[in-house]
KEKOLDO-910352 format. One line per field, with one value per residue: x, y, z of N, C-alpha, C, O, CB in turn; residue number from 1; residue in one letter. Coordinates in Angstrom, 1 decimal, padded with zeros to 4 digits. Glycine has a CB too. Example, Ala and Ser with C-alpha at 12.3 -4.5 7.8 and 13.67 -1.06 7.14 Angstrom:
<atoms>
n_xx <- 013.2|012.8
n_yy <- -005.7|-002.2
n_zz <- 007.8|007.1
ca_xx <- 012.3|013.7
ca_yy <- -004.5|-001.1
ca_zz <- 007.8|007.1
c_xx <- 013.2|012.9
c_yy <- -003.3|000.0
c_zz <- 007.8|007.9
o_xx <- 014.2|013.4
o_yy <- -003.3|001.1
o_zz <- 008.5|008.0
cb_xx <- 011.3|014.1
cb_yy <- -004.5|-000.6
cb_zz <- 009.0|005.7
nr <- 1|2
rest <- A|S
</atoms>
This chain:
<atoms>
n_xx <- -017.2|-016.4|-016.7|-017.3|-015.8|-013.7|-013.3|-013.0|-014.1|-017.2|-017.4|-018.8|-021.2|-021.5|-024.2|-027.3|-030.3|-033.8|-035.9|-037.7|-040.0|-040.9|-040.0|-037.9|-034.9|-031.8|-028.4|-026.2|-025.2|-024.5|-023.9|-023.8|-026.5|-028.5|-030.6|-032.7|-033.9|-035.9|-034.8|-034.3|-034.7|-033.0|-034.9|-037.2|-036.1|-035.5|-038.1|-039.2|-037.5|-037.9|-040.6|-040.7|-041.0|-038.9|-036.0|-035.8|-033.5
n_yy <- 006.8|005.1|001.9|000.2|-000.6|-002.2|-005.0|-005.5|-006.4|-008.2|-011.7|-013.5|-016.0|-018.1|-019.4|-021.1|-020.2|-019.7|-017.0|-017.2|-015.8|-014.4|-015.8|-015.0|-015.3|-016.0|-015.5|-015.0|-014.9|-013.6|-015.6|-019.1|-020.9|-022.9|-024.6|-025.1|-022.7|-020.0|-018.2|-014.9|-012.6|-009.5|-007.4|-008.4|-009.1|-006.5|-005.4|-007.0|-006.4|-003.7|-003.6|-004.5|-003.7|-001.3|-002.5|-002.7|-001.9
n_zz <- 010.3|007.4|006.5|004.4|002.1|003.0|002.7|000.1|-003.3|-003.4|-003.6|-006.2|-007.0|-009.7|-011.7|-012.5|-011.8|-010.7|-009.8|-006.8|-006.4|-008.8|-011.0|-012.6|-014.4|-012.8|-012.7|-011.2|-007.9|-004.6|-002.8|-002.1|-002.9|-000.6|-001.2|000.5|001.2|-000.2|-003.2|-004.4|-007.1|-007.9|-008.0|-006.7|-004.2|-003.3|-003.2|-001.2|001.0|001.3|002.1|004.7|008.1|009.8|011.6|015.1|017.6
ca_xx <- -016.2|-017.0|-016.0|-017.9|-014.8|-012.5|-013.2|-012.9|-015.4|-017.9|-017.2|-020.1|-021.3|-022.2|-025.1|-028.5|-031.4|-035.0|-036.4|-038.9|-041.2|-041.4|-039.6|-036.9|-033.6|-030.8|-027.2|-025.2|-025.6|-023.4|-023.8|-024.1|-027.8|-028.5|-031.7|-033.7|-034.6|-036.1|-033.9|-035.0|-034.0|-032.7|-036.1|-038.1|-035.5|-035.6|-039.5|-039.4|-036.8|-038.6|-041.9|-040.6|-040.8|-037.5|-035.6|-035.5|-032.4
ca_yy <- 006.1|004.3|000.6|-000.6|-001.1|-002.8|-006.4|-005.7|-006.8|-009.4|-012.9|-013.9|-017.4|-018.2|-020.5|-020.9|-020.3|-018.9|-016.3|-017.9|-015.0|-014.0|-016.8|-014.4|-016.0|-015.5|-016.2|-014.6|-014.6|-013.3|-016.7|-020.4|-021.3|-024.2|-025.4|-025.1|-021.4|-019.4|-017.1|-013.8|-011.7|-008.2|-006.6|-009.0|-008.9|-005.1|-005.2|-007.7|-005.7|-002.4|-003.8|-004.9|-002.5|-001.1|-003.2|-001.9|-002.5
ca_zz <- 009.6|006.3|006.4|003.4|001.1|003.6|002.4|-001.3|-004.0|-003.0|-004.4|-006.7|-007.4|-011.0|-011.7|-013.2|-010.9|-010.9|-008.6|-006.2|-006.5|-010.1|-012.0|-013.4|-014.5|-012.0|-013.1|-010.3|-006.5|-003.7|-001.9|-002.7|-002.3|000.0|-001.7|001.5|001.3|-001.5|-003.6|-005.1|-008.0|-007.3|-007.9|-005.7|-003.0|-002.9|-002.8|000.1|002.0|001.5|002.7|006.1|009.0|010.2|012.8|016.3|018.4
c_xx <- -016.9|-016.2|-016.5|-016.9|-013.7|-012.3|-013.0|-014.2|-015.9|-017.7|-018.6|-020.1|-022.1|-023.0|-026.3|-029.7|-032.6|-035.4|-037.7|-040.2|-041.8|-041.0|-038.5|-035.6|-032.5|-029.5|-026.0|-025.7|-024.4|-023.2|-024.1|-025.4|-027.8|-029.6|-032.9|-034.5|-034.8|-035.0|-034.7|-034.1|-033.8|-034.0|-037.0|-037.5|-035.6|-037.1|-039.7|-038.7|-037.5|-039.9|-041.9|-040.5|-039.3|-037.2|-035.3|-034.5|-032.6
c_yy <- 005.2|003.0|-000.3|-001.2|-001.9|-004.3|-006.6|-006.1|-008.1|-010.5|-013.3|-015.3|-017.5|-019.5|-020.2|-021.2|-019.5|-018.3|-017.1|-017.1|-014.8|-014.9|-016.2|-015.3|-015.3|-016.3|-015.9|-014.3|-014.3|-014.4|-018.0|-020.8|-022.7|-025.1|-025.4|-023.8|-020.9|-018.4|-016.2|-013.0|-010.4|-007.4|-007.1|-008.9|-007.5|-004.8|-005.8|-006.9|-004.4|-002.5|-004.2|-003.6|-002.5|-001.9|-002.3|-002.6|-002.3
c_zz <- 008.6|006.1|005.3|002.4|001.7|003.2|000.9|-002.0|-003.5|-004.0|-004.9|-007.2|-008.7|-011.1|-012.6|-012.3|-011.3|-009.7|-008.1|-006.3|-007.9|-011.3|-012.9|-013.3|-013.6|-012.3|-012.2|-008.9|-005.6|-002.6|-002.7|-002.1|-001.7|-000.4|-000.7|001.6|-000.1|-001.9|-004.5|-006.0|-007.3|-007.0|-006.7|-004.3|-002.4|-002.4|-001.4|001.3|002.3|002.2|004.2|006.9|009.5|011.5|013.9|017.1|019.9
o_xx <- -017.9|-015.1|-016.0|-017.1|-012.8|-011.2|-012.8|-015.2|-015.1|-017.9|-019.5|-019.0|-023.2|-022.7|-026.3|-030.0|-032.5|-035.3|-038.5|-041.2|-043.0|-041.4|-038.1|-035.3|-032.4|-029.5|-025.0|-026.7|-023.3|-022.5|-024.7|-025.5|-027.1|-029.7|-033.9|-035.7|-034.1|-034.4|-035.7|-033.0|-034.4|-034.1|-037.5|-038.1|-035.9|-037.3|-040.4|-039.3|-037.6|-040.4|-042.9|-039.9|-038.7|-038.0|-034.8|-034.6|-031.8
o_yy <- 004.5|003.1|-001.4|-002.3|-002.3|-004.8|-007.7|-006.2|-009.0|-010.3|-013.6|-015.8|-016.9|-020.5|-019.2|-022.4|-018.7|-018.9|-017.4|-017.7|-015.0|-014.8|-016.9|-015.9|-014.1|-017.5|-016.5|-013.5|-014.8|-014.2|-017.9|-021.1|-023.6|-026.3|-025.9|-023.8|-021.1|-017.8|-016.5|-012.8|-010.1|-006.8|-006.3|-008.6|-007.3|-004.2|-005.2|-006.7|-004.0|-001.5|-004.1|-002.6|-003.5|-002.0|-001.2|-003.8|-002.7
o_zz <- 008.9|005.6|005.2|002.0|001.0|003.3|000.5|-001.3|-003.1|-005.2|-004.1|-007.7|-008.8|-010.5|-013.3|-012.1|-012.2|-008.6|-008.9|-006.1|-008.1|-012.4|-013.8|-012.3|-013.7|-012.3|-012.3|-008.8|-005.9|-001.7|-003.7|-000.9|-002.3|-000.1|-001.1|002.1|-001.0|-001.0|-005.1|-005.7|-006.3|-006.0|-005.9|-003.3|-001.2|-001.4|-000.5|002.3|003.5|002.8|004.9|006.5|009.5|012.4|013.7|017.4|020.7
cb_xx <- -015.3|-017.1|-016.2|-018.9|-014.3|-012.6|-014.4|-011.8|-015.1|-019.4|-016.5|-020.6|-022.0|-021.1|-025.5|-028.5|-031.0|-036.1|-036.8|-038.6|-040.9|-041.0|-040.7|-036.6|-033.1|-031.1|-026.8|-024.4|-026.4|-023.6|-024.7|-023.0|-028.9|-028.5|-031.2|-033.1|-033.8|-037.5|-032.7|-035.7|-034.7|-031.7|-036.9|-038.4|-034.0|-035.3|-040.4|-038.9|-035.4|-038.7|-042.7|-039.3|-041.7|-037.1|-034.3|-036.8|-031.1
cb_yy <- 005.3|005.1|-000.2|000.2|000.0|-002.7|-007.1|-006.7|-006.8|-009.2|-014.0|-012.9|-018.3|-018.2|-021.0|-021.9|-019.9|-019.8|-014.9|-018.3|-013.6|-012.6|-017.2|-013.0|-016.1|-015.6|-015.8|-013.4|-015.8|-012.0|-016.5|-021.5|-021.2|-024.1|-026.7|-025.4|-020.5|-018.7|-017.7|-012.9|-011.5|-007.4|-006.5|-010.5|-009.3|-004.2|-005.8|-009.1|-005.4|-001.6|-004.8|-005.8|-002.7|000.4|-004.1|-001.6|-002.1
cb_zz <- 010.5|005.0|007.7|002.6|000.4|005.1|002.8|-001.7|-005.5|-002.7|-003.7|-007.9|-006.3|-012.2|-010.4|-014.5|-009.4|-011.5|-009.0|-004.8|-005.9|-010.5|-012.8|-012.9|-016.0|-010.4|-014.5|-010.9|-006.0|-002.9|-000.7|-002.4|-003.4|001.5|-002.0|002.9|002.2|-001.5|-004.5|-004.1|-009.4|-008.2|-009.2|-006.0|-003.1|-004.1|-003.8|000.1|001.5|000.2|001.9|006.3|010.3|010.4|012.5|017.1|018.0
nr <- 1|2|3|4|5|6|7|8|9|10|11|12|13|14|15|16|17|18|19|20|21|22|23|24|25|26|27|28|29|30|31|32|33|34|35|36|37|38|39|40|41|42|43|44|45|46|47|48|49|50|51|52|53|54|55|56|57
rest <- M|D|N|R|G|Q|F|G|P|R|Q|M|V|Q|G|N|W|Q|C|S|E|C|G|A|Q|I|T|E|L|P|F|E|P|D|G|D|R|P|I|F|C|R|D|C|H|R|K|K|R|D|S|K|P|P|R|R|F
</atoms>
């Protein structure tokens, strides 16, 4: 069963941030940053995600 669309489009937060990894300009995020954790642009987030080993349950 495909449940991906049941919540509708994701609410995006508009702002002006910089990627913690490469310094790229970020103007839209799917969450409100708390300032305590780094934020990453789409490309850096994808690279970090793809470099992690798969989760085992």
